C-alpha positions in Angstrom: 0.0 0.0 0.0 1.3 3.4 -1.0 2.5 5.6 2.0 2.2 9.4 2.1 4.6 11.0 4.5 3.5 14.0 6.6 5.6 16.5 8.6 3.8 18.2 11.4 4.9 21.7 12.6 3.1 22.5 15.8 2.2 19.8 18.3 -0.3 21.6 20.4 -4.0 20.8 21.0 -5.1 20.4 17.4 -1.8 18.8 16.3 -2.1 16.2 19.1 -5.7 15.5 18.0 -4.6 15.0 14.4 -1.9 12.6 15.4 -4.3 10.7 17.7 -6.8 10.3 14.9 -4.2 9.0 12.5 -2.9 6.6 15.1 -6.3 5.3 16.4 -7.9 5.1 13.0 -4.9 4.0 10.9 -6.5 0.9 9.4 -10.0 2.5 9.3 -8.6 5.4 7.1 -6.3 3.2 5.0 -9.2 0.9 4.1 -11.2 3.9 3.0 -8.7 5.8 1.0 -6.4 3.0 -0.3 -3.1 4.4 1.1 -1.4 5.0 4.5 -0.9 8.5 5.9 2.2 8.4 8.0 3.4 11.1 10.4 7.1 10.9 9.7 8.3 13.9 11.8 6.8 16.2 14.4 8.4 19.6 15.2 7.6 21.6 18.3 9.4 23.8 20.8 8.1 21.6 23.6 8.8 17.9 22.9 8.9 16.8 26.6 5.3 17.5 27.8 3.0 14.6 27.9 0.2 14.3 25.3 -2.7 11.9 25.1 -1.1 10.1 22.2 2.0 7.8 22.0 4.7 9.1 19.7 8.2 7.6 19.3 11.0 10.0 20.3 12.7 9.6 17.0 9.8 11.3 15.4 10.4 14.5 17.2 12.5 17.5 16.2 12.9 21.1 17.3 14.1 22.2 13.9 11.4 23.0 11.3 14.0 22.9 8.5 14.6 19.3 9.2 11.0 18.6 8.2 10.8 21.2 5.3 14.0 19.9 3.8 13.2 16.2 4.1 12.7 14.9 0.5 10.6 12.0 1.8 7.9 14.2 3.3 5.1 14.9 0.9 2.8 17.2 3.0 3.6 19.8 5.7 0.9 20.5 8.3 1.4 23.9 9.9 -0.4 24.3 13.2 1.7 26.9 15.1 -0.5 29.9 14.4 0.5 33.5 14.1 2.0 35.3 11.1 5.7 34.8 11.6 7.5 32.4 11.3 4.4 30.4 10.0 4.4 32.3 6.7 8.1 31.6 6.1 7.6 27.9 6.9 4.7 27.5 4.5 6.5 29.5 1.7 9.6 27.4 2.1 7.6 24.2 2.1 5.9 25.2 -1.2 9.2 26.0 -2.8 10.5 22.6 -1.7 7.7 21.0 -3.6 5.4 20.1 -0.7 1.7 20.6 -0.3 0.5 22.3 2.8 -2.3 22.0 5.3 -2.9 24.9 7.7 -5.5 25.9 10.3 -4.0 29.5 10.4 -6.9 31.8 9.6 -5.0 35.0 10.6 -2.1 34.2 8.4 -4.2 33.2 5.4 -6.4 36.3 5.8 -3.4 38.6 5.9 -0.9 36.8 3.6 -3.1 34.4 1.7 -3.1 36.2 -1.6 0.7 35.9 -1.7 0.8 32.3 -0.4 -2.0 31.0 -2.7 -0.2 32.6 -5.7 3.1 30.9 -4.7 1.3 27.6 -4.4 -0.3 28.0 -7.8 3.1 28.9 -9.3 4.8 25.8 -7.8 1.9 23.5 -8.8 1.1 22.8 -5.1 -1.9 23.3 -2.8 -2.7 24.9 0.5 -5.7 23.3 2.2 -7.2 25.1 5.3 -10.5 23.5 6.3 -9.8 23.8 10.0 -9.2 27.6 9.8 -13.0 28.3 9.6 -15.6 26.5 11.7 -13.3 23.7 12.9 -15.0 20.4 11.8 -17.8 22.0 9.9 -17.0 21.3 6.2 -17.9 24.8 5.1 -14.7 25.4 3.0 -14.9 22.1 1.2 -18.6 22.7 0.5 -18.0 26.1 -0.9 -15.0 25.0 -2.9 -16.4 21.7 -4.2 -19.9 20.8 -3.3 -21.3 24.1 -4.5 -18.8 24.6 -7.3 -21.5 25.2 -9.9 -23.2 27.9 -7.9 -23.1 31.6 -7.8 -23.5 33.1 -4.4 -25.7 35.9 -3.2 -24.6 36.0 0.5 -23.1 34.2 3.4 -24.0 35.0 7.0 -21.8 33.3 9.7 -21.8 32.9 13.4 -18.1 32.1 13.3 -16.7 32.8 16.8 -17.6 30.5 19.6 -16.4 32.8 22.4 -18.7 35.6 21.4 -21.6 33.3 20.7 -21.2 31.7 24.1 -21.2 35.1 25.8 -24.3 36.4 24.0 -26.1 33.0 24.6 -25.4 33.2 28.3 -26.6 36.8 28.5 -29.8 35.8 26.7 -30.5 32.4 28.3 -29.4 33.2 31.9 -30.0 36.9 32.1 -26.4 37.7 33.1 -24.2 40.7 32.2 -21.5 40.8 29.6 -18.8 40.7 32.2 -20.3 37.8 34.1 -20.7 35.8 30.8 -17.1 36.6 29.8 -15.8 35.4 33.1 -17.8 32.2 32.8 -16.4 31.7 29.3 -12.8 32.0 30.7 -13.6 29.6 33.5 -14.8 27.0 31.0 -11.8 27.5 28.7 -14.0 29.0 25.9 -12.2 32.4 26.1 -8.5 33.4 26.0 -6.9 35.2 28.9 -7.0 38.2 26.6 -10.2 37.8 24.6 -9.9 40.9 22.5 -9.6 39.2 19.1 -12.8 37.2 19.8 -15.1 39.8 21.5 -14.0 42.7 19.2 -14.8 40.8 16.0 -11.2 40.5 14.7 -11.2 36.7 14.6 -14.6 36.7 12.8 -13.2 39.2 10.3 -10.2 36.9 9.5 -12.6 34.1 8.8 -14.9 36.4 6.7 -11.9 37.3 4.5 -11.5 33.6 3.5 -15.3 33.0 3.1 -15.5 36.1 0.9 -12.7 34.9 -1.3 -14.3 31.5 -1.7 -17.8 32.8 -2.5 -17.0 35.9 -4.6 -13.3 35.6 -5.7 -12.4 38.8 -4.0 -9.5 38.9 -1.5 -10.5 41.8 0.7 -8.3 43.2 3.5 -9.0 43.6 7.1 -9.3 47.3 6.5 -12.0 46.7 4.0 -14.3 45.1 6.6 -16.4 47.1 9.0 -15.8 45.5 12.4 -17.8 46.1 15.6 -17.5 43.7 18.5 -19.9 42.7 21.3 -18.3 44.4 24.3 -20.8 47.2 24.2 -23.9 44.9 24.0 -25.9 45.3 27.2 -28.2 42.9 28.9 -30.9 45.5 28.5 -30.6 45.4 24.8 -30.6 41.6 24.8 -33.8 41.5 26.7 -35.5 44.3 24.7 -34.6 42.5 21.5 -36.2 39.3 22.8 -39.4 41.1 23.6 -39.5 42.3 20.0 -38.9 38.8 18.7 -35.2 38.9 18.0 -31.9 37.5 19.2 -28.6 39.4 19.1 -25.7 37.5 17.4 -22.3 38.5 16.2 -22.6 38.0 12.5 -19.9 37.9 9.8 -21.6 39.0 6.6 -20.6 39.0 2.9 -23.5 40.1 0.8 -23.8 41.0 -2.9 -26.1 44.0 -3.5 -26.5 44.8 -7.2 -23.0 45.4 -8.4 -21.5 46.0 -4.9 -20.3 43.8 -2.2 -20.8 44.3 1.6 -18.3 42.8 4.0 -18.9 43.5 7.7 -18.8 42.0 11.2 -21.1 43.4 13.9 -23.8 42.5 16.5 -27.1 41.9 14.6 -30.7 41.4 15.5 -32.0 38.2 13.9 -35.7 37.2 13.9 -36.3 34.3 16.4 -38.0 32.4 13.6 -34.7 32.1 11.7 -32.5 29.1 12.4 -29.4 31.2 13.0 -31.1 32.8 16.1 -31.1 29.4 17.8 -27.4 28.7 17.4 -26.2 28.7 21.0 -23.1 28.3 23.1 -19.8 27.7 21.3 -21.5 26.4 18.2 -20.9 28.0 14.8 -23.2 28.2 11.8 -23.1 29.4 8.2 -26.2 30.4 6.2 -25.3 30.4 2.5 -27.6 31.7 -0.2 -26.8 30.5 -3.8 -28.5 30.4 -7.1 -28.7 26.7 -7.8 -28.7 25.0 -4.4 -30.8 27.7 -2.7 -30.4 28.5 1.0 -28.2 26.2 3.0 -27.3 26.0 6.7 -24.1 24.5 8.0 -24.0 23.9 11.8 -21.7 22.4 14.4 -19.0 22.9 17.1 -16.8 25.8 16.2 -13.9 24.7 18.3 -12.5 21.6 20.1 -9.4 19.4 19.6 -11.0 16.6 17.7 -13.4 18.7 15.8 -10.6 20.9 14.4 -8.3 17.8 14.0 -11.1 16.1 12.0 -10.9 19.0 9.5 -7.1 18.6 9.3 -7.5 14.9 8.5 -10.0 15.8 5.8 -7.5 18.1 4.1 -4.8 15.4 4.3 -7.1 12.9 2.7 -8.0 15.3 -0.1 -4.3 16.0 -0.8 -3.3 12.3 -0.7 -5.9 11.4 -3.3 -4.3 13.9 -5.7 -0.9 12.5 -4.9 -2.1 8.9 -5.3 -3.4 9.8 -8.8 -0.4 11.8 -9.7 -2.6 14.8 -10.3 -2.4 18.4 -9.2 -5.5 19.5 -7.3 -5.8 23.3 -7.1 -6.4 24.8 -3.7 -9.4 26.8 -4.7 -12.0 26.6 -7.4 -12.2 30.3 -7.5 -14.1 32.4 -10.1 -14.0 36.1 -9.7 -17.6 37.6 -9.7 -17.0 40.2 -12.4 -20.4 41.7 -11.8 -19.1 43.2 -8.5 -17.7 46.6 -9.3 -16.9 47.9 -5.8 -17.1 47.4 -2.1 -20.0 49.1 -0.4 -18.8 51.0 2.7 -20.7 50.9 5.9 -22.1 54.4 5.5 -23.7 53.3 2.3 -25.5 50.2 3.5 -29.3 50.2 4.1 -30.8 48.3 6.9 -33.6 48.3 9.5 -32.3 49.2 13.0 -33.1 48.7 16.6 -32.5 51.9 18.6 -32.5 52.6 22.3 -32.6 56.1 23.6 -32.2 56.9 27.3 -34.2 60.1 27.9 -35.7 62.3 30.5 -39.3 61.3 31.5 -41.4 64.2 30.3 -43.9 65.0 27.6 -42.7 65.9 24.1 -39.5 63.7 24.1 -40.7 61.3 21.5 -41.8 64.1 19.2 -38.4 65.7 19.3 -36.7 62.5 18.5 -39.1 61.6 15.7 -38.7 65.1 14.3 -35.0 64.7 13.9 -35.3 61.3 12.3 -37.9 62.7 9.9 -35.5 65.3 8.7 -33.3 62.5 7.4 -36.2 60.6 5.8 -36.1 57.9 8.6 -39.5 56.5 9.5 -40.4 54.6 12.7 -41.9 51.1 12.5 -42.6 50.6 16.2 -41.8 52.4 19.4 -42.0 51.4 23.1 -41.4 53.6 26.1 -40.3 51.3 28.8 -41.0 51.4 32.6 -40.6 54.6 34.6 -37.3 54.8 36.6 -36.7 56.3 40.0 -34.0 58.5 38.4 -36.6 59.8 35.9 -34.5 58.5 33.0 -36.4 56.0 30.8 -35.5 53.9 27.8 -37.3 54.5 24.5 -36.9 51.5 22.2 -37.5 51.8 18.5 -37.5 49.7 15.4 -37.1 51.9 12.3 -37.8 51.1 8.7 -34.9 50.6 6.3 -32.6 53.6 6.3 -29.1 54.4 5.0 -26.4 54.1 7.7 -25.0 57.6 7.1 -28.4 59.2 7.5 -29.1 57.3 10.7 -25.7 58.2 12.2 -26.2 61.9 11.3 -29.6 61.9 13.0 -28.2 60.1 16.1 -25.4 62.7 16.4 -28.0 65.5 16.4 -30.3 63.7 18.8 -27.4 63.0 21.1 -26.9 66.7 21.6 -30.5 67.3 22.8 -30.9 68.0 26.5 -33.5 65.2 26.7 -30.9 62.5 26.0 -29.0 61.3 29.1 -26.8 58.5 27.7 -25.3 57.6 24.4 -27.9 56.0 22.2 -27.6 52.4 21.0 -28.2 51.4 17.4 -28.0 47.8 16.2 -28.6 46.6 12.7 -31.3 44.1 11.8 -30.9 41.4 9.2 -33.9 39.5 8.0 -31.5 36.9 6.5 
């Protein structure tokens, strides 16, 4: 039976899981794919710590070059994360004639254009299923299963930390800080959770999804990013009363000849499947011309879930090697009907708005008057309970309006003496 040799750079949580799967299911996999995937060498700074898998000491190395320069190794798996030196390792591996598997969404979002071009030039591939959605086969589905489709939009709940926090706030009526602390205690949040809660991680994943769906490699600067740290329990509860849940959505959406790419908290109707995605789970709602609307759902993190995706990539690559064929990384077609990116000020949406106002007659009329000057009409309005401090929330849903008009109106309203706190505006997506 033909043997495909693999070199692993990075023996952390996911790397350990991948080695464990290949060890525990060696014969199961070889019977399925008709060849053996062999971990020939493992490189990591820490080769002494115990892992939950047995590996011979001769397989270990602290020198990545030993793996990259080994002519017997066919595929390099990069699982160290970060930009440098991961980029250099991948580039050198491609130049040495090796295919690459990576779970490094930050690297591919930032440097993917260059690395994919290098892979194409060298007749090699970079596979990266584990970089988005862990074990959910969203990348393979977009790349292969939906290859004949043109895409209208993709909406993703792609960060388990943020989704866990928002779910806890909604389900257990707890504050953002309490939910974040619980996420840290359960190991669902990093010590410094900034990348997750401020939407950066979601934006990295959105870059890759946008490239797969629309053939456009946008930069982080092209994406409007707003995290969840300012979402209050009050807004979670008011949204629920109105029939919505608040989720951090990564959105790529074609509107006429323009493309919107944005990450922000979003009100989703409770009747939509995305609203029920809870805890650390991820989901992707894809709208296409042939297959229609599709939902992909599953755990967005976890050792074996992510490792499962790594194994899937390895199997895909081995089939090409077995047949002696080059399998391109991406079946990408640039959507030439897209002429420009639509900036956040130009988008049109319905909005949830909460004003904190003094409790006296005429307040609503003043607010409505300013909104009307910008052509913004109110769909519904609720003045909540009277407070001892004589400051009350007014909660509105407005009809579709242009973002720049709403922001201009809110700036003027914010200067009125009836407003006692900064107003909150959250976009609504009907999906």
